[in-house]
N, C-alpha and C positions, 0 to 999 in steps of 0.2 A: 395960536401959535405951542410949538412945542415947550418946554423947559426941563431945565434938569436942576434938580434939586435933591441936595448934598445933609442926609442927616445925620447929626452929631449926638444922637441919645441913640443907643439900644445895646446889645451885645448876645455877640456868637456863642455858643455854645455846640465845641467841637468832638463831636465821638466819633469814637471806633464803630469802623462796619456801613462806610455809604457804599450803596451799590454801585459797581462798574458794569463801565453803559457796554454792555451785551443783554440779551435776553436768551437766557438759560431754555432748554427743550423739557419742559417739564408737562407730565400728561395733565389734564382740565378736570378741577373737582368734580366730582359726582352729583353734592349737592351745593346749593344757593341760594341766598334769601334775601328778602325786601325788609328791610327794620323800621316799623314807622317811627320808633324812637328817632333815629336819623335826621328826622323833619322836624326841626324846631316851631313851636307854636302848633301842631296838630292836635286839635283838641277832642275832636270825638269822629276819631279814624272807624269805614265803615267796611268791613269783609264783602265782596263780591263772587268771592269763592268759595268752595270746599273741597277737601282732601276727596284726592280722587281724581279733580277736575283737571282735564289736559289745556295746557295754554298754548299761545304764540307767542316768544320775543316782541312784546307790543301788546300784548291783551290786559286788559283793564283787571286788577284783583283787589284793589282799594283806592278808597277816597276821603276824606276828611268830609264830614256833614255841614259844617261850617262854610266850606267853600266846594263843593259837589260839581263843581265846572270842571276841576282840575282832578285830574285821573293818575294813578299811581300803576304804574304796571309791567309785567316781566321780563326781567333782563333775559332770560333764556324760555327756550321751550322746552316742554316737559310736562311733569307732571306735579302736582300740589300733592305734599308726603306729610306736613304737618302743618297750622296753626298751633304756633306755639304764644300762650300766657303765663303770665303773671300773679304776682298780689292782687286783688282784686279785679282779676280776670284782665290787668290791665297787655293788650297786644304787643307781641315782643318780636314774632318773629314769622314769616309766612315760606314758606321750606319749600324747594321747588328741585327736585332729582331730574337731572336736563338731559335732554336727548342726543343720540352720539351726531347728530346731524342737525344744526340749526334751522328751526322755521319760523316765518316770520309774517306775521300783519302785515296787509298792504296798504300802504296809505299813497295817497295821492303826490307826484314827483314834480318835479318840475325843470325846464333847462334856465338856462341863465338869463334871456331873457323873458321870459314866463313869469319867472322869479320876480325881476324888478315890477311888472304889473300887478301884482297878487296883494290885497288887498290887507290892509292890517288887522280887519277883523277876519277872513278866514284862515293868514297865519295863527292868530290867534288859536280860533278854532283849532287845527289843526294840532299845534305846541299841547294843547290843556288835553287832547285825546288821547295822546298818542304819549304821553310821559314825559315829554323831554323838560315841559314848563316845570318841572321842580328844580332844577336846576337855577332858574333865579332865585334871587334872595334879595328881599325888598329890607332897607333898610331905612328908617329904626328899627330898631328890634330884632333884624337878623332874622330872618324868619321867611319861608316857602310868598314869592308874591303874588298880592290880590291883581288879579287879573282887572277888576273894576278899577283899579287905582293905577295913574298912569303916570310912567315916573316923571323925574326932570332931567337926570341923565342916567345912563347904562357906563358901568365900569369892569373893566378887566383888567386884574394885575396877570402882567403878563411872563412872572417869577415866580420862585416861593425862596425865599432864604431861609424858612426852618431848620431846626438843626436836623441832619441826614435827610435832605429833601431831595427829589427827586431833580433829574435836569428836563428841564420842560423841553429843549430842546433836540432832546433824544427821544423822550417820551411822543412828542407832537410832531416826531418827522414825517414830514411825505402829506401833511393834515390840510397843507396850504390851502386849495380849492374850498375843503369845506368849515376851516376857520373864518373863510371869507366870505362864503354863501351865509354863514349863521351871522354875523355882523350886517350885512345886506337884509335881512330877517329884519334883526332887533334895531334897525335905522327906520325902521316904518314906525315904533314905539315912539320913537322920541327925534327930535327935529339935529339930528345928523351929528349928534349928544352922543356920542357912543369912545369911552378915554383910555386910552391902553396902556398902561403902562409899561416901560421896560426896565431892564438892567442895565443901569450906568456901567456895570463894570461884565459885561458878555455880550457876546455874539447877537442873541436877542433871534437864530434864524430863526427860528417857526413862524412870529410875529410878525419881524420887520415889513414884510413884502404887504400887511394887510393895507386895503385903499380905506378912503372914507371913515376912518377914525382920528378924532386926536387924540398925536402921540407924546406921552411924557416921559423924561431918566429918571431915575431912584438910586441914589447909590447910599452907601451906609450898612450898616450891621442890621439884624434882624431887630424889628418885626419891618426892615425897608421893603419885604414882600407881600406885606398886609395887607389888602384893599383897602381897609378902613384907614390906615396909617395911610395911604395913598390919597384918599376923599380928602379930606382932611386938611391935607395941603392942596388941593386944586381946586374942588368945589366943595367945602363943608355942608354937613349936613344943619339947616340950621334951628328946626324944630318936627315935634312931631308928625307935623301937616308937611313937611320936606320932604317927599317920600323919593327912594333913588336906588337903582337893582342893582346888582351885582350877579357875575357871572363869572366861573371857571374858563381856561381858553378847553378844558375837556367840552365844557356843554355847548361852548360853540359851534365844535365838532359836531356832537351828538343832533343841534338843529340843523346843522349842514346838510347831514350823511338824511334825517327823516324829509327835509325839502328835497334834495337832487334823486336820492335814489330810490323814497318811497318806503322808507323803512325806521322801526326804531332798534338802533346797533349800540347796545351797552357793553362793546368791545374796548378794556384800555388793555394800555399796558402800565405797573406795577412796581414799586422797586420793593422788593423784600432788601429789608435793613435790619443794622442793631449789632452788636457785638457779641453776642450770642449766634450770629448765624456764619456757620462753616463760609461762604461762599454768599455775599450779598450780590444781587446781580436782580435785574429787572426780569417780567413776566408778563406774556400775554394772557388775558386771561376777559372774565366778564365780569361790571359791579352785582355787588353780594357774594361774590366768592369766596368758599369755606378755605380757611388760612393751610387748611394741613396739610396735602400733599406739598406745599410749599416748606412746610418745617418737621416733617417728620424725616430721624435720622438725618438733618441735617442742621442739628442743632450741638455746639458746641458743648452744653452742660441739658440739665433737665430742669433746675430750679430757676425759672424764668417768668417773667412776665410778658404776655400778648399783645400787643397795641394796634389797633387801629388807625392808621394816621400818624399824624406826629407826638412824638414825647412830651411834646408840652399840649396839645390840645389833645389828640387824641381818645379815643372809647377805649376801655383795657378789656379784652375778649378771653376767650377760652381759647385751648389749643384748636378744639374744631369749630371755633366760632367764624363770622362773619366779616367782611371788609365792607365799610362803613359807605352808605351813596356817595358822599363829598372827598372820598379819601381815595388817594394815590399811592399809597405805601404803605405796609405796615409796618412794624419797627418790634424785635425782641430783643429783650435787656435784661441783666440780671434783676432775681427778683429784690435781694437787698431787706431780706428779714433776717440776716447773721446778726449777731451782738459785737460792737468792736467795743475795747476798754478806751473812752471820751474818746470817739470819733467823734462828735460834734465839734469839737472843739482845739484837738490835735492836728496842724497841719501838717502838711508833703506834697511832694511832685507830681501825686497821683488824685490830686481832691481840685475840682474844681471851685473857683467861686468866685463872685464879680469882684468880691472886697480882697485886695492884697494879704489881710491876715491871715487865712486858711485855706487859700488858695498858695501856697509860698510858692511858688515857682511859676506858676500861672504866665504874669505876667513877664517873666524872664523868657519866656517860649511860646510866642500867643498862638501859634499852629500848631502847637499839640491838640492831638486828641485824646478824649476821656475813654475809659471804659466805669461807665457812671452805673448805680442799682437805683431802685428806685426809693428806695428810703431818703427819707425827706430829711434826716439830721435836726431835728427838734420838733417843738408841740405849739401848740395854741399858745396865744400868750398875747395882751392889752398890744394893741399898734404900738413901736418903736418908732419915733422921730427924727428919722433916721436921714432922710431925704433920697432913699437909694431906691426907691421905687420909681422918683422924676427920673433919676437920671435912665430907667431902659424905656420908658413911653415919649418919643421923639412928635408928641401933641401939644398942644399948649390945653395942659389938663393936668389937675390937683389927683393925684390919683386917691391918695391915705383921705382927701377931705369927700372923695367923692362914695368911696367905698365905707362911709363913716355916716353920712346921708343915705345911703340905702340901710343901712343898719336900722338907721333909726326911723326909715321911714318918712325922710321928709322930703317929699314928695317936687317940692317949688328948691331947697336948694340940689337936687337930684337935675331937676331942667338947669340949671342954671350952673352947674361943674359938669353938663356936655355929654351928661348919659345917653343921649339920642345920637351921637357920637361914636358909638363902642358899640362892639361884642367881645365875647369872650377873649375868641384868641388877642386881642387887641392890645390887654391886659395881661397876657399869660406870662409873659417874662418875669409880670410882679409876682406871681407867684411861686417863682423860681430863686428871688432874690430876697422876699421877702424874710426877715428872721423871726415875723410874729406869724408865720407858718399857716395863714390864713387862706382858704379856699376864692382867692380870687374870684378864679371863674363864676364859680358855683352863685358868689355875691352878687358879681353883673346881669346876670341871668335872672336873680331873686326881683332884682331892682327894674330889669325891662319887665318883665311877668307884671310887676307892682302896675306900673305904669300903662301899660298896654289893657290889661283884663281887667282892673279896681272901676 
């Protein structure tokens, strides 16, 4: 039965630079990359190609030795030009110079009637071989789903509430048949327990036509669009063996195209956002795209920070860096490395703060958009018992107690305080409002890794 859940806790960070709903005409990048660091939980990556090899979109190039049935494939056709490694030879990027005309590996395709008769085993084999499987993320732990572990439920968030988030109705428009095909395939892995969460304050054009799903609506401030928050209110993860899967609508589309058209299609619409972009808008590209063509001579100033994904949860990259596997936007904000006299305590109309003390005028004009930089405006200190973290987490959790349990490596309290219900993004707002400036997301990952690998 459909529910409408109104969340009272959270915080919207309203920034200058939201993408205009139009697609820019910009030439595609010359190079793309697959970044193993995007895949949380990948411990022993094994590269199956070398520099100079020719690949098609969907050609396997990488796998994890601990889960070798899941292949990570090339997003575009072209030539492998570089395999980049960092400290201790850690694999960082596999770089591909793209062909002018895309070529695809061929996989089996199905009509709607044939898809209904497809077995779970055949569906799984196609998904793990083609490269769409990593779109499935398993909770607890927030890692790529293990094909050998059946999920209790599968969850899809139909909207994004993060700062400068792309409009799902815009980027997924016209993809309804692929979304439905993706749902039909995933229903083979669970007994019609695919949950789709809609934005209670939006049209949800791209998602509302889906069939054979459990619809629910959420209203409230960020993180209302986080799938972890939605799981908590619909069917919480109760322990380490209570496995659920999550997937973004884009992942559903990729699965749908695989089975309806027989190809691994990594094309996507990406939002170019941020206060330092002259004309924030959308572009059509492919997963792993170099951001260079989209920022070269298109910025207001040069002293900036490039972020693949959201300003809260994204990854810092260079000017010639690559879009992350799970990201639908990249953001450019001021670097924030300048000094400001008493900047940490002086109130002002252009400062955003969860507390009224510093963002003195923000509560008077709640719709004001801000040009924020990367400056943390504070330094690490002991936890301050202010109760502010609890005000931005719309879940029945005690964030400070959980973080302290992780730092103390207190496994019993970590479990009792609900660590299996969260991943980094669910507590990302805590990092923004925390006056103690702890790296909350890194601490959460540390705790999850301790429980998973100890």
